[in-house]
C-alpha positions as CSV (number, residue, x, y, z in Angstrom):
1,M,-10.5,24.2,8.4
2,A,-12.1,26.8,6.3
3,R,-15.9,27.6,7.3
4,Y,-18.7,28.5,4.8
5,K,-22.1,30.3,5.1
6,H,-24.8,27.7,5.3
7,Y,-27.0,27.5,2.4
8,D,-30.5,25.0,1.7
9,Y,-32.0,24.7,-2.1
10,N,-35.0,23.2,-0.2
11,Q,-36.2,26.4,1.5
12,T,-39.1,29.2,0.5
13,K,-38.8,32.7,0.0
14,M,-41.4,35.1,-0.3
15,I,-40.2,37.7,-2.9
16,P,-42.4,40.7,-4.0
17,L,-42.1,41.1,-8.0
18,R,-43.3,43.9,-10.4
19,F,-43.8,42.0,-13.7
20,S,-42.5,44.8,-15.8
21,D,-39.4,45.0,-14.1
22,Q,-38.5,41.3,-14.7
23,I,-38.7,41.7,-18.9
24,Q,-35.0,43.4,-18.8
25,P,-34.4,45.3,-22.4
26,S,-31.6,44.0,-24.6
27,T,-33.4,40.4,-24.1
28,F,-35.5,38.1,-26.2
29,E,-38.5,38.4,-24.2
30,Y,-38.5,42.3,-24.0
31,T,-38.1,42.2,-28.2
32,L,-40.8,40.0,-28.1
33,N,-43.1,41.6,-25.8
34,H,-42.6,44.6,-27.5
35,V,-43.6,43.6,-31.2
36,V,-46.7,42.2,-29.7
37,D,-47.8,44.7,-28.4
38,N,-46.8,47.1,-30.9
39,D,-46.2,45.8,-34.2
40,L,-48.4,42.8,-34.7
41,D,-52.1,43.4,-36.2
42,L,-53.7,40.6,-33.8
43,S,-57.3,41.1,-35.4
44,V,-56.8,38.1,-37.2
45,F,-57.7,36.0,-34.0
46,E,-60.7,37.9,-33.3
47,S,-63.1,35.5,-35.4
48,S,-62.3,32.3,-33.5
49,Y,-64.4,34.2,-30.8
50,R,-68.1,34.5,-29.8
51,N,-68.1,36.2,-26.6
52,N,-68.9,39.7,-27.6
53,Y,-72.1,39.6,-25.2
54,N,-72.5,36.4,-23.4
55,G,-69.8,33.9,-22.2
56,A,-66.6,34.3,-19.9
57,P,-63.9,36.7,-21.1
58,A,-61.4,35.0,-23.0
59,Y,-57.5,35.2,-22.8
60,D,-56.0,37.9,-24.4
61,P,-54.5,36.3,-28.0
62,A,-51.4,38.4,-27.6
63,I,-50.5,36.9,-24.0
64,L,-51.4,33.3,-25.5
65,L,-49.1,34.4,-28.4
66,K,-46.2,35.8,-26.0
67,V,-46.2,32.9,-23.7
68,V,-46.3,30.2,-26.7
69,L,-43.8,31.7,-28.9
70,F,-41.3,32.5,-25.3
71,A,-41.7,28.8,-24.6
72,Y,-40.7,27.7,-28.3
73,S,-37.6,29.6,-27.9
74,R,-36.6,27.3,-24.9
75,G,-37.3,24.3,-26.3
76,I,-40.6,23.8,-24.7
77,I,-43.4,22.5,-26.8
78,S,-45.7,20.4,-24.8
79,S,-49.1,22.8,-23.8
80,R,-48.8,21.1,-20.2
81,K,-45.4,22.0,-20.2
82,I,-45.8,25.7,-21.2
83,A,-49.0,25.8,-18.5
84,Q,-46.8,24.5,-15.6
85,A,-43.9,27.1,-16.7
86,C,-46.4,30.0,-16.7
87,R,-47.0,28.9,-13.2
88,E,-44.0,28.2,-11.5
89,N,-41.5,30.5,-14.1
90,V,-41.0,34.1,-13.2
91,L,-40.3,35.3,-16.9
92,F,-43.5,33.3,-17.7
93,M,-45.3,34.6,-15.3
94,A,-44.1,38.6,-16.4
95,L,-44.9,37.6,-19.9
96,S,-48.4,36.2,-19.1
97,A,-49.1,39.0,-16.4
98,D,-49.4,35.7,-14.2
99,S,-52.8,34.7,-16.3
100,Q,-51.7,31.1,-15.9
101,P,-53.9,29.9,-18.9
102,H,-54.8,26.2,-18.6
103,H,-52.7,23.6,-20.9
104,S,-56.2,23.0,-22.9
105,T,-56.5,26.5,-23.6
106,L,-52.8,26.8,-25.1
107,A,-53.5,23.5,-26.9
108,D,-56.4,24.9,-28.6
109,F,-54.8,28.1,-29.6
110,I,-51.7,26.2,-30.6
111,S,-53.9,23.9,-33.3
112,R,-55.4,27.3,-34.6
113,M,-51.7,29.4,-35.0
114,D,-51.1,27.4,-38.3
115,E,-54.4,29.6,-40.1
116,V,-52.6,33.1,-39.1
117,I,-48.9,32.6,-38.2
118,A,-48.1,32.8,-41.7
119,P,-48.9,36.5,-42.2
120,L,-47.6,37.3,-38.2
121,F,-44.3,35.7,-39.5
122,T,-44.4,38.1,-42.6
123,H,-45.0,40.8,-40.5
124,V,-42.4,40.5,-38.3
125,L,-40.0,40.5,-41.4
126,M,-41.2,44.0,-41.9
127,V,-40.4,45.4,-38.6
128,C,-37.1,43.7,-38.7
129,D,-36.6,44.9,-42.6
130,S,-38.2,48.6,-41.6
131,L,-34.9,48.4,-39.0
132,N,-32.4,47.9,-41.3
133,L,-31.4,44.1,-40.0
134,I,-32.0,42.2,-43.1
135,G,-29.0,42.4,-46.0
136,R,-30.7,40.4,-48.6
137,E,-27.6,39.3,-50.0
138,M,-26.8,36.0,-48.7
139,F,-28.7,33.4,-47.1
140,A,-27.9,30.3,-45.4
141,I,-30.4,27.3,-45.8
142,D,-30.3,24.0,-44.0
143,G,-32.8,21.5,-42.3
144,C,-33.2,19.6,-39.6
145,K,-35.2,16.6,-39.4
146,M,-37.5,16.2,-36.6
147,P,-40.1,13.4,-35.1
148,S,-44.2,13.7,-35.6
149,N,-46.7,13.0,-33.4
150,A,-47.2,9.8,-35.5
151,A,-46.6,6.1,-34.7
152,K,-44.2,4.5,-37.4
153,E,-46.1,1.1,-37.2
154,W,-48.7,2.9,-39.1
155,S,-46.7,3.9,-41.9
156,G,-46.3,1.9,-45.4
157,T,-46.9,2.5,-49.1
158,H,-50.6,1.8,-50.5
159,A,-49.2,-1.9,-51.1
160,E,-48.0,-2.3,-47.9
161,L,-51.3,-0.9,-46.0
162,N,-53.3,-3.0,-48.0
163,R,-51.4,-6.2,-46.9
164,K,-51.8,-4.9,-43.4
165,K,-55.4,-4.1,-43.5
166,A,-56.0,-8.0,-45.2
167,K,-53.8,-9.1,-42.3
168,I,-56.3,-7.7,-39.8
169,D,-59.5,-8.7,-41.6
170,R,-58.1,-12.1,-41.4
171,A,-57.8,-12.1,-38.0
172,V,-61.1,-10.4,-37.3
173,E,-62.6,-13.3,-39.1
174,R,-60.7,-15.8,-37.0
175,M,-61.7,-14.1,-33.7
176,L,-65.2,-14.0,-35.2
177,K,-65.3,-17.7,-35.8
178,A,-63.7,-18.4,-32.4
179,H,-66.1,-16.2,-30.6
180,Q,-69.2,-18.0,-32.1
181,T,-67.4,-21.5,-30.8
182,G,-67.0,-20.1,-27.4
183,D,-70.6,-19.0,-27.5
184,Q,-71.7,-22.4,-28.1
185,Q,-69.3,-23.6,-25.2
186,D,-70.6,-21.4,-22.5
187,Q,-66.9,-19.6,-22.1
188,P,-67.2,-17.2,-19.1
189,I,-68.5,-13.7,-19.5
190,E,-65.5,-12.0,-19.3
191,V,-63.6,-13.7,-21.7
192,T,-66.8,-13.2,-24.5
193,D,-66.2,-9.2,-23.4
194,R,-62.7,-9.3,-24.2
195,E,-62.8,-10.7,-27.5
196,R,-66.0,-8.5,-28.5
197,A,-64.0,-5.8,-27.5
198,Q,-60.8,-6.8,-29.4
199,I,-62.7,-7.5,-32.6
200,V,-64.2,-4.2,-32.3
201,K,-60.7,-2.5,-31.9
202,L,-59.5,-4.2,-34.7
203,E,-62.6,-3.3,-37.2
204,K,-61.9,0.2,-36.5
205,V,-58.2,-0.5,-37.3
206,S,-59.2,-1.9,-40.8
207,A,-61.8,1.0,-41.2
208,K,-59.1,3.4,-40.8
209,I,-56.8,2.0,-43.1
210,K,-59.5,1.9,-45.7
211,K,-60.1,5.3,-45.3
212,H,-56.7,6.4,-45.9
213,L,-56.1,4.1,-48.6
214,T,-59.4,6.0,-50.5
215,T,-58.9,9.5,-49.4
216,T,-54.8,9.8,-49.7
217,P,-53.4,9.3,-53.2
218,E,-50.1,7.6,-53.2
219,R,-46.7,9.5,-52.6
220,Y,-43.7,9.3,-54.9
221,G,-40.2,10.2,-54.4
222,Q,-37.8,11.8,-56.3
223,R,-36.8,8.5,-58.2
224,G,-40.4,7.5,-58.9
225,T,-40.7,5.3,-56.0
226,P,-43.7,5.2,-53.6
227,V,-43.1,6.8,-50.3
228,K,-43.9,5.4,-47.3
229,G,-47.1,7.4,-46.0
230,N,-48.7,7.4,-42.4
231,I,-52.1,6.9,-41.5
232,T,-52.3,9.3,-38.6
233,D,-49.9,12.1,-40.1
234,P,-50.0,11.7,-43.8
235,E,-48.0,14.6,-44.7
236,S,-44.8,13.0,-42.7
237,A,-42.5,10.5,-43.9
238,K,-40.1,7.8,-42.7
239,M,-36.6,9.3,-42.5
240,K,-33.2,8.3,-41.2
241,T,-31.3,9.9,-38.7
242,S,-28.0,9.9,-36.7
243,K,-30.4,8.3,-34.2
244,G,-32.2,5.8,-36.1
245,V,-35.3,6.0,-38.5
246,I,-38.2,8.6,-37.4
247,Q,-41.7,9.6,-38.5
248,G,-41.5,13.0,-38.9
249,Y,-40.4,16.3,-41.0
250,N,-37.7,17.6,-42.4
251,G,-37.6,21.4,-41.1
252,V,-35.9,23.8,-43.6
253,A,-34.6,27.4,-42.6
254,A,-33.5,30.3,-44.9
255,V,-31.4,32.6,-42.7
256,D,-29.8,35.9,-43.7
257,S,-26.5,36.7,-43.7
258,K,-26.6,40.1,-41.5
259,H,-28.2,39.5,-38.4
260,Q,-29.2,35.4,-38.8
261,I,-32.5,36.3,-39.3
262,I,-35.1,33.6,-40.6
263,V,-36.6,34.9,-43.5
264,H,-38.3,31.8,-44.4
265,A,-39.1,28.4,-43.3
266,E,-41.2,25.1,-44.1
267,A,-41.6,21.6,-43.2
268,Y,-41.3,18.8,-45.8
269,G,-42.3,15.4,-45.6
270,A,-39.2,14.1,-47.3
271,G,-35.7,12.8,-45.7
272,Q,-34.0,14.6,-48.6
273,E,-33.4,18.2,-49.2
274,Q,-32.1,18.7,-53.0
275,H,-35.6,18.9,-54.0
276,T,-36.2,21.7,-51.3
277,L,-34.0,24.3,-52.9
278,E,-36.2,25.6,-55.4
279,P,-39.1,26.0,-53.7
280,M,-36.7,27.6,-50.5
281,L,-35.8,30.2,-53.0
282,F,-39.1,30.8,-54.3
283,G,-40.4,31.2,-50.7
284,I,-37.7,33.7,-50.0
285,Q,-38.4,35.7,-53.0
286,R,-42.4,35.7,-52.1
287,Q,-41.7,36.9,-48.5
288,F,-39.3,39.9,-49.6
289,K,-42.4,40.6,-52.5
290,Q,-45.1,40.8,-49.5
291,C,-42.4,42.8,-47.0
292,S,-42.3,45.8,-49.7
293,G,-44.7,45.5,-52.6
294,D,-47.9,43.3,-51.1
295,E,-49.1,46.0,-48.6
296,H,-51.8,47.6,-50.5
297,I,-50.4,50.7,-50.9
298,L,-50.9,53.1,-53.7
299,Q,-48.1,55.6,-53.9
300,H,-44.8,56.0,-52.1
301,I,-43.9,59.9,-51.5
302,A,-40.3,60.3,-51.1
303,D,-39.2,63.7,-49.3
304,N,-36.5,65.8,-51.3
305,Q,-33.5,63.7,-49.8
306,F,-34.8,60.4,-50.3
307,R,-32.6,59.8,-53.7
308,K,-29.3,61.0,-52.0
309,R,-29.9,58.8,-48.9
310,D,-30.9,55.4,-51.1
311,P,-28.0,54.1,-53.0
312,R,-30.5,52.5,-55.3
313,F,-31.0,56.0,-57.1
314,A,-27.8,56.8,-57.6
315,D,-27.5,56.2,-61.3
316,S,-31.2,57.4,-62.0
317,I,-32.2,60.2,-63.8
318,T,-33.7,63.0,-61.8
319,F,-36.5,65.4,-63.7
320,N,-35.3,68.6,-64.6
321,E,-37.6,71.3,-64.8
322,A,-35.8,73.8,-67.4
323,K,-35.3,70.4,-69.7
324,A,-39.1,69.3,-69.4
325,Q,-40.1,72.8,-70.4
326,R,-37.6,72.9,-73.6
327,L,-39.1,69.9,-74.4
328,T,-42.8,71.0,-74.3
329,E,-42.0,74.0,-76.4
330,R,-40.6,71.9,-79.0
331,G,-43.7,69.9,-78.9
332,G,-42.2,66.8,-77.3
333,Q,-44.5,64.6,-74.8
334,V,-43.1,65.2,-70.8
335,A,-43.7,62.0,-68.6
336,K,-46.6,63.0,-66.4
337,R,-46.0,63.7,-62.5
338,F,-48.2,62.8,-60.0
339,T,-49.5,66.2,-58.6
340,S,-50.6,66.9,-54.6
341,T,-54.4,66.4,-56.3
342,D,-53.5,63.0,-57.7
343,L,-52.7,61.8,-54.2
344,Q,-55.1,63.6,-52.1
345,S,-58.0,60.6,-52.1
346,A,-55.1,58.1,-51.3
347,I,-53.9,60.0,-48.6
348,R,-57.1,61.0,-46.8
349,H,-58.1,56.9,-47.0
350,G,-54.6,56.1,-45.5
351,R,-53.4,54.2,-48.4
352,T,-50.2,56.0,-49.3
353,R,-46.6,56.1,-47.4
354,V,-44.5,58.9,-46.6
355,W,-40.8,58.1,-46.9
């Protein structure tokens, strides 16, 4: 009978690690680490901290951003599981430099990310565009239904929620009457306390429904019928999936065909995707406009080989010095060209880009 080497999965081994060696080139974690450290402007997170002179040092936003994005790429979305990975997984240890952020720190950081994630996403697209990774010719748009952190039983149209509120109010009224009757009959204290706690709970639920009805307008679908909203997450919606009905969002993404890079993504509180096409197209257009034309740059200065390299200038008319001189001699007007003195101020203030 053949003999094999013994192995044991329950054994422990002490391994010396150099974190930088764990982040291998040509991997997602290497790209993530490089882009966050070298290309993204993380000053947008500065306003969240007030510890310039007092208080404990905060976790670097670069570390938290790397950990969260890497976790999302692995399908890990729970703050507790991300914190656990930072303690147990070598790649998470390497990206976080073994900082081991607490799950409450990660949860707070994630809750604040929605304020700054859009400009960071655009900045990443600018990096991809500068590396010629985006073709801008053909896009694939598709959606995926995702559950939200909201209970389906708290969903309904305004009419349905009004009926639910009325039912709860009637239950509270009956319990109050029963409670008063019990007081007269000297019920045990534990029974009285339990009933009182139940009444308080139902009153809070009724007040929550009332607040939702007064502050959240009725939503209507494509056919003009009311859409079921949710008290916990008003922007989410009930939608059918292959696994049943969920309360959640339809996450729609637009992917560039050249290297399958996501160029725009939105979450919609509706199950149908037909009406999302137009806003997605406008979103793609807006992203590319921000990538190229919304950088507060006064002028783009091209070198003498720029027109030959860029196919967009293949049919353009170049400036002819002799022709312009003849036109001037005949009294014609020559379009003014920028001179070095025109651009000195812009260059001095870092507002001009050289191509």
